[in-house]
C-alpha positions as CSV (number, residue, x, y, z in Angstrom):
1,X,0.1,0.2,0.0
2,X,1.2,3.7,-0.9
3,X,2.2,5.3,2.3
4,X,0.4,8.8,3.7
5,X,2.8,11.4,2.4
6,X,3.1,15.0,4.2
7,X,5.4,17.8,3.5
8,X,4.6,20.7,5.1
9,X,6.7,23.9,4.8
10,X,5.9,27.3,6.8
11,X,7.9,30.6,6.7
12,X,9.5,32.1,10.3
13,X,10.3,35.1,11.0
14,X,13.6,34.3,12.7
15,X,17.1,33.5,11.4
16,X,17.7,30.1,10.2
17,X,20.6,29.2,13.1
18,X,17.7,30.0,15.4
19,X,14.8,27.9,14.5
20,X,17.5,25.2,13.8
21,X,19.4,25.3,17.2
22,X,15.6,24.2,18.5
23,X,14.3,21.9,15.7
24,X,17.5,19.6,16.6
25,X,16.9,18.7,19.8
26,X,14.0,16.1,20.1
27,X,13.2,17.0,23.5
28,X,11.6,20.3,21.8
29,X,9.0,18.5,20.2
30,X,7.3,18.0,23.8
31,X,6.6,21.7,23.2
32,X,4.8,22.0,19.5
33,X,4.1,18.4,18.7
34,X,0.3,17.4,19.3
35,X,-0.3,14.1,20.9
36,X,3.2,13.8,22.0
37,X,3.5,12.1,25.5
38,X,6.9,11.3,26.2
39,X,10.1,12.1,24.4
40,X,13.7,10.4,25.3
41,X,16.6,11.0,22.7
42,X,19.8,9.4,23.8
43,X,22.5,11.0,23.5
44,X,20.6,13.8,25.1
45,X,20.8,17.4,23.3
46,X,21.5,17.9,19.3
47,X,20.9,15.1,17.0
48,X,23.8,13.5,15.6
49,X,24.0,10.5,12.9
50,X,23.2,7.1,15.3
51,X,20.7,9.0,17.8
52,X,17.9,6.9,19.0
53,X,14.6,8.6,20.4
54,X,11.9,6.8,22.2
55,X,8.5,8.7,21.7
56,X,5.3,8.1,23.2
57,X,2.4,9.5,20.8
58,X,-1.7,9.4,21.3
59,X,-3.0,9.6,18.1
60,X,-6.9,8.7,17.2
61,X,-7.1,8.1,21.2
62,X,-4.5,5.1,20.6
63,X,-0.8,5.1,21.8
64,X,1.9,4.6,19.6
65,X,5.0,3.9,20.7
66,X,8.6,4.4,18.4
67,X,11.8,4.1,18.4
68,X,13.3,6.5,16.1
69,X,17.1,6.8,14.5
70,X,18.6,10.0,13.7
71,X,20.6,9.8,10.0
72,X,21.8,12.3,7.6
73,X,22.2,15.3,9.6
74,X,23.6,18.3,8.0
75,X,24.7,20.8,10.9
76,X,22.9,24.0,10.1
77,X,20.0,22.6,7.6
78,X,18.4,19.2,8.0
79,X,18.1,15.8,9.5
80,X,16.4,12.3,8.6
81,X,14.8,9.6,10.5
82,X,13.3,6.6,10.1
83,X,11.1,4.6,12.9
84,X,13.3,1.6,13.8
85,X,10.8,0.0,16.3
86,X,7.0,0.8,16.0
87,X,5.4,2.4,13.4
88,X,6.4,2.4,9.9
89,X,7.4,5.5,8.9
90,X,10.4,7.8,7.8
91,X,10.9,11.7,7.5
92,X,13.1,14.6,7.5
93,X,13.2,17.7,8.8
94,X,15.3,21.1,7.4
95,X,15.7,24.9,8.1
96,X,16.5,27.2,4.6
97,X,17.6,30.9,5.5
98,X,15.5,32.8,3.3
99,X,17.3,36.5,4.7
100,X,19.1,37.6,7.7
101,X,16.0,37.2,10.2
102,X,13.9,35.0,8.0
103,X,13.5,31.4,7.2
104,X,11.8,28.6,5.7
105,X,11.0,25.0,7.9
106,X,10.3,21.4,6.2
107,X,8.7,18.9,7.4
108,X,8.4,15.3,5.5
109,X,6.6,12.4,6.7
110,X,5.7,9.3,5.3
111,X,3.9,6.6,7.1
112,X,2.9,3.0,5.7
113,X,0.0,1.6,6.9
114,X,-0.6,-2.2,8.5
115,X,-3.2,-4.6,9.1
116,X,-6.6,-3.2,10.1
117,X,-5.3,0.4,9.6
118,X,-5.4,0.3,6.4
119,X,-8.7,-0.1,6.2
120,X,-8.8,3.6,8.0
121,X,-6.3,5.0,5.6
122,X,-8.8,7.8,4.3
123,X,-9.1,9.1,7.9
124,X,-5.9,8.7,9.3
125,X,-4.9,10.5,5.8
126,X,-6.3,13.1,6.9
127,X,-5.6,13.4,10.8
128,X,-2.3,13.2,9.7
129,X,-2.3,15.7,7.5
130,X,-4.1,18.0,9.9
131,X,-1.7,17.2,13.0
132,X,1.2,17.6,10.7
133,X,0.2,21.6,9.9
134,X,-1.0,22.6,12.9
135,X,2.4,21.5,14.5
136,X,4.4,23.5,12.4
137,X,2.0,26.5,12.8
138,X,3.0,25.9,16.5
139,X,6.5,25.6,16.0
140,X,6.7,29.1,13.8
141,X,4.6,30.7,16.7
142,X,6.8,28.9,19.4
143,X,9.9,30.4,17.5
144,X,8.9,33.5,16.3
145,X,7.6,34.8,19.7
146,X,10.8,33.5,21.1
147,X,12.8,35.4,18.5
148,X,11.1,38.3,19.3
149,X,11.3,38.1,23.4
150,X,15.3,37.3,22.5
151,X,15.3,40.6,20.5
152,X,13.2,42.7,23.2
153,X,16.0,41.5,26.1
154,X,19.0,42.8,23.8
155,X,17.5,46.1,23.6
């Protein structure tokens, strides 16, 4: 069965380096990803190739536990991830500067449904797409506010 594929992008009014520093730490996901109940990254801190992340996510009333592995880290720009235990999913995050104080965040996710979940594909696809877009709006708002607050403290 063809995976559910979601690509979300947002323009963020904050420098790319500031945004990257936030998105490259999985523990920060608890601030902006809806349904995320638990997140543990090993080793903690910024992602690096081979880092492993255990997450507990509540989706459609169900608890989904996954073990994720990070790869292809391009410092200051992007990283890829894939679930090694749990759901069949993979994706990436990237930050691209568009100006001195602005950037674009791209989040890609592919989820392959198995078993009886395949029967719910239209519903699950709609929920995944809606959630990803909502989460991206939340991270944009969080980062823009944090950048404004930082600028106000410096002035």
